[in-house]
N, C-alpha and C positions, 0 to 999 in steps of 0.2 A: 553288166548286161547290155547287149546290143539294142539299138533302137528298133522299134516295131517294124518300120519299113524295111530295114536291112534283113531282119529275121524272115519277113515274108518273101523277100527276094531269094534268099538262100533256099527256103523250103520249096519255092516254085521251081528254081533251077534244078534242084536235086530230085525232088519227089514227082514233079510234073513233067519236066523236060528231059530228065534222065542223065544230066551231066554228072561227072564224077566229083567226089569230095575235093580232090586235089585241083581239078579244073576250076571249080567255083572258088576255092581258096585263093588261087592265083589271081583270079579276076577281081575279087573283093579285097585282096591284100589282107586276108585273115589267115590265121593258123588253121591247118586242116582239121585239127581236133575240135576247134570252135565251130567250124562248118558242120562237122559230123554231129556235134552235140545238139545244135538247133534244128538240123534237118530231121533228126530222129526223135526230138523231144515230143512227148505226148501230153504232158500236164503243164498248162500255162496258168494255173490258179495262183493268185498272189501268195507269196510266202512271208511268214512273220520273221522279221529279222531278229534273231536272238542275240542279245548282248553278251559278248564273251565276258565271262567272269574273270576278272583279273585277280590272281592269287595275292593275298596279303599276309605273308608269313608273320608279321608283327601283330596285326589286329585279329586275325582269324581265331586264335586261341581264346580271346576274351570277348568276342562279339556277342555271344549268348548272354554273358554277364551284363554287358552294357545294355543290351536290349531289355533285359529284365529290369534293370534300374530305371530305364526310360519309361517302361510301361507302368512301373510303380509310381513314378513321379507324375505321370499324367493324371493320376487320381488325386493329386494334391494341388493346393493353390500354387500359383506360379512362384510366389516368393519363397515357398518351401522346397522347391525342386533343386536338384543338384545341377550345378553349372558344369560345362564341359571341362573346365579347369579342375573342378573338384573331382569329377569322374576320373580324370587322368591321375590326380594325386592318390585316389583310393586304389586305382589299378597298380600303381607303383608300390604302394605300401602293402597291400594285401595279396597281390598276385605277381610281384616282382616283374612288373611290366617294363620292357626295355625301350618302347617306342617313345616318340616325342609328344608333347602336348598338342602340336599342330596336327599330327595324325589322328589323335582322338577327337579334336575339334571338328575335323572334316567328316569323320564318321558319324559323330553325334548330330551334326547339322543335317546330314543326308537322312539319317534314320528318323529324326524328328519330323521331317517333311513327310516321309513315307507313313509313319504312324498317324500323323494328322490326317492324311488322305484316307487312310483306313477308317479313322474315327468318323470323318465326314460321310463316307459311304455308308457307315453303319447307321446314320441318322435317317436313312430312307424309311418313311413311316410304316410301310406295310411289309417290310422285310424283317424277319425274325432274326435278330442278332443277339449274342450273349449279353446279358446285362440290361437289355431293354425290358420295360415293364408297362403294364396297363392297370388302371384302377377304376373300380365302379362299385356302387352300392347295390345290394339286393335286399329282399325282405322275405321273412319266413315266420311261421307261427311257433310260439313257445308256450309252455305251461309255467305259470308263476303265481304263487299264492292261490292255487286252486282255480285259476282262470287261464283261458287261452288268449294270448295277446300277440299281435304282430310286432316284431322288432326288426330294425334294419341291421345289416351286416356289411362290412367293408371288405372287399377282396382285392389283393394285389397279386397279379398273375405275371408269369414270365413266359411269353410265347415260344422262346427258343427251347426251353426244357419242359414246358407244360407243368411247372411247379406253381404252387400258390401259397398264400398266407391269408388268414381270415380272422376277423374280430367282430364281435357283436356289440352294438351300442343301443342307447336309449333313443337316439334321434339321428337324423341325417344333417344336423346343423353343422356350422363351420367348426365349432369347438371339437365335436366328436370326429369330424373328418380329419382335422389336423392331428388330433391325438392318435387316430388310427395309423396315419402315415408315420408318425414318430415311433410308434410301437413297432411297426414293420422294420424300419431302418435299424433300430437298436437291437431288435431280435436277430436280424441278419448280420449285424456288425458292420454294415456298409450301406451305401446308398446307390440305387440304380442310376446310371448315367442319364437316361431319358425315360420319362414316364408320360404315357398318353392317357388323357382324360376325356370324358364327355364334357359338355359345357355345364358342369355342376355349379349350382349357385354359390356354394362355399368358396369356389375359386374364381368364377367368372361373373362379373357384375353385368356386362353387356357385350353382345357379339356385334362387332363393328364391320363395315365393308372391307373387302379385300382380305378377308381371313384374319383380321386383327381382333384382339380381345381387350376389353377393359377389365382388369383383374382386381379382385379384392385386395386391400392393403395387407391383410393378415396373410393371405396366401403368398403374395409377393415376398413378404418378409421371411416366411417359412422356407420358400424355395431358395432365397438368397442364403439363408443360414445353412441349409444342407447341400446347396450347390448343384442340384440336379436340373437338367433341361426339361421343360414341359412342352407338350404338344396337345392341341385340342382338336377334336373331330369337327368336321364341317357339320352344320346343322342338318339333322335328318340322315346323316351318314353313319349309322350305327355299325356298318361293316368295317369301318376304320378302327374299331376297337372290338372286333368280333371275338377275339380270343377271350377277353375278360368277360364278355357277355355270356359266352358259352361256359366259362368257368363259374360264373355266378349261379347258373342253372345246375351245374355239376355239384357244386357245394350244397345247394339246397336239397337236391334229390338224394345225395349220398351221405349227408351229414346231419341235416336238420329235419328230415321227414322220416317217420311221423313225428309229431311235436315232441321235442325234448324238454325236460323239466330243468328250470334254472332256479337254484336256491340262492346263490350269490353270483352276480354277473362277473366279478373279477375272477373268481375261482373257475367259472365256466370258461372264460377266455384263456386263462392259463392252460387249461387242458387242451385247447384247440391247437396250440403250437405242436404238441406231440402228434395229434391226429393228422395235421397237415404233413408232418415229416414222414409218418408211416405211409401216407398215400404215395410218396415218391418211390416206393419200392416196386411199383408196377412198371411195365414197359411203356414207352412213348407210343402213342397211337399210330404214328407214321414212321418214326425213325427206328422203332423196335428196340432201341437201347433203353436201359433203365433210367427213369426220370432223375433219380438221385445222382447218377453219374453226370448226366447232362446239366443238372443244376449246379454242379461243381464249376462248370465253365461259366455259368451266370455269375457265380460268386467271385470268381477270379477277377472279373473286370468291374466289380463294384467300387464306387468311390469311397474314400475313407470317411469315417464319421468326424464331424467337427469336435474340437476338444470340449465344448460345453453343450450340454443337452438343451434343446429349445424348451423354454418354460411352459409355453402353451397357456398363457393367461393374458386376457385383455382387460383394459380399464375403461370404465365409463363413469361419468359424473351424472348421477340421477337425483331427482328431487323426491324426498319422502313425503307421503301424505300426512294428514293431521294425526294419524295413529302411529306414524314412524315407519310405515312400510314403503319399500321401494319395489318397483316392478321390473322384472326381466323376463322377456318372452311370455308375457301375460300371466306370470306367476309372481306372487307377492312374498317378500322376505322382510322380516322385522329388522330394525336397526337398533335405535335407542331413543328414549323419550326426548332427549335433547336435540335430536335431529328432526323432530316433528316440523313439517313444512319447510325443511331446510335441504340444501343440496349436500350429497354425500358421495364419496368416492367408493366405487364398487369394483372388486376384482372378480372376473368371471372365468371359470375353467369349465371343462366338459362335465365335471361332477361336483364342483363346489361353487358357492357364492360367498365371497368374503366382503364384509363391511369394514372399510379401512379408515384410519385417522389420516390427518394431513401428513403425518410422518410415516405413512404406509404401515402402521401397526394394526394388526387385525383386532377389531373390536368385537365383532360377532362373525361366526362362520356357520353356514348352512349347507346341508347336502342339497345339491341342485334338484329341483323337482321336475319330473316328467310324468306323463299320464294324466289321470283325473284330478289328483290333489293340486290345489291352487294356492295354498298358503303355508308358509313355514314360520313358526314363532319360536324365538329364543327369549325366554323370560328373564334371564339373568340381569341384563342391563336395566330393565324396568323395575325389578324388585329392589335393587340396591338404591335406586332413587326414591322409591316409595318408602323405604325404611327410614328415610330422613324426614318424611312428612306422613307419619302413620295415620293421623286423624283425617287426612284428605283421601285416604285410600279408597273408601267406600264410594266416593264420588268420581272415581276415574273410570275410563273405558276399560282399562286393563283389568280392574277388579272383576268386572262382569265377564271377562274372558277366562278367568281362572276356573279350575275344576270346582264343582259345587262343594266338595268336602273341605277344600281350603277356604272358600268363601264363608262357610258355616263356622269353621274354627276361628278364623280371624275376627268374625263378627262378635264372638264370645270372649275375645281377648281384651285385657286392659290395654291402655296405650303403651305401657312399657313392654307387656307381653307381645303385643303386635309388632313392635319394633324389633325385638329379639327374633321372633318367628320369621319376619321378612329377611333379616340378615342371614339367618340360618338357611332359608330357602334360596337366597342369592348365592351363598357359598356352595350349596349342594349342586346348583345348576351350572356352576363353572365346569364341572367334570362329568355330571350325570344328567339323565333325562328327568323330566318332571314326574313321570309315572313312578319312578323309584321313590321320590320324595313323597308322593301321594300315598304310596304303599306304606311307607314308614309312618306317616300320620295316621293312617287307618289302623295299623296295629297298635300304636301307642295310645290311641283314643279309646281302646276297649275298656268300657266301664268308668271312664274319667275324662276330664279335660286335661290333656298332658301339657307339661312344660316344654320349652324349646330343648332343654337338655335331654328330656325323655325321648323326644322325636329324634334328636341327634344320635342317641344311644342305639335306638332301633335301626336307624339308617346305617350306622357303622356296622352293625351286625349283618344287615342285608348285603352290604357291599363286600364285606370280607368273607361271606359265605358261611357264617355261623347260624344264619337263620334267626328266627324269633324264639325267645325262651319265655315260657309262661311263668308268671309270678307264683311263687310257692305260698300256699296258705297253711299257717300253723294250726295244729289241732288245739282245742280249748281245754282238754283234760290233762294238761301238764301238771305234775304234782307240785304242791306248795312246799317251798324250802323253809326250814326253821329260821327264825330271826337270828342274826349274828349279833353277839354282845361284844361291844368294844369298850375300852377303858383300862386304867392302871390296876383295877381290882383283880383282873385276870393274872397279871404279873405277880401280885402279892400272893395269890393262891398257889401259883406255880412254885415260887421259891419256898413257901412254907412247907409244901409237900416234899421238897428236896431235902430240907433240914431234917424232917421226920425220918426220912429214909436213911439219912446219913447217920 
């Protein structure tokens, strides 16, 4: 292209002064066609220089295959990705590739840079790209055990497709939060590349200046395990995760209102997977395409799951009180009498509390408490110890906490009977609840003071579904049988009669 000053001169000479193209061409020492082009040109907007695509007869047939492999590898850890040399070897082996490894190396190097740039562009926080996700908690009323209670639910939404997943929990604590994310990932069979969160306390301990965050150790470990990038909204900037906030409302209005009844929370949550999937059959509110089809694009770019599932258990060393209880989130859980006023290792999950030995063997396991109930008691470790000292039983705190029926029965037992009863009760409580043992005692006690064997027999019948069988009472008018005569005289009489007959 000519310089701007020369173009202006040509246009002035031809268009203003009226000189001919050939005259101006002779004076500017330019070709007459060049003079005519710039004199007549009407559009001087900058033009994008298009890079001419150089044909590559060797690589062109396999470029799509290599691109697919590179995109797959970007979902894996670096050490698990195919090298350029390995890609060349696979092309030769599987596709009869005739090119050199240098040709493949050059293409792979160029495409990796391009794919990385695309990935970095996709990290723009407010731009909906396939595979990006947002997470937040909501709350809704549910009916359970005849009462209406509020329960939190965790939503994972995909802004690109408008698809979502949801699970209901007992609490918004860290254990439920991480359990929810883990469920989402394993149900999807992959992990979103980037997830945007509000400054949730299960993930963020403190918001620092310049947009930095002090994260909880558990969340950092979880994110490292699954390999996703995390982003957090600026304080007070809810619009930065507006999609999931809108989806939280959508889920509440369309799935949880009016109040739904929950009989078993796990069963309820299992049903929510299908409900979320069915919701994707509607068209996208803006793109008009079906959400299910758009969601396929989200799924294509998910990261691969790690080979090992995250356990979701944290360990704390807690001191038991004088009764052997440890406290987790203001709820008390029994341990064992030997841990009274001692430190004990506790394994905590979203739904279980495990009391562990030094070798990490589970001594006692409790269902984690939520709601109004504040104490969980497992009698088994206490009773096995009491059986060794039955005479001291009445003077222990644990005796006063036993059901009244057991207190009365044990009070009436001899020392040996008491020992057997406590051992039986300890055995029962290894696998069943105290109320079953109490029911067995109640049935066995009808009209008498039962032995441990009698209680065990009734308990076995209850557990195996045969119920309780009433004792049969024999009638008193049974006819009297004639007395039987025994002795050798009967034999003598028999043989004498035989000889007479003979």
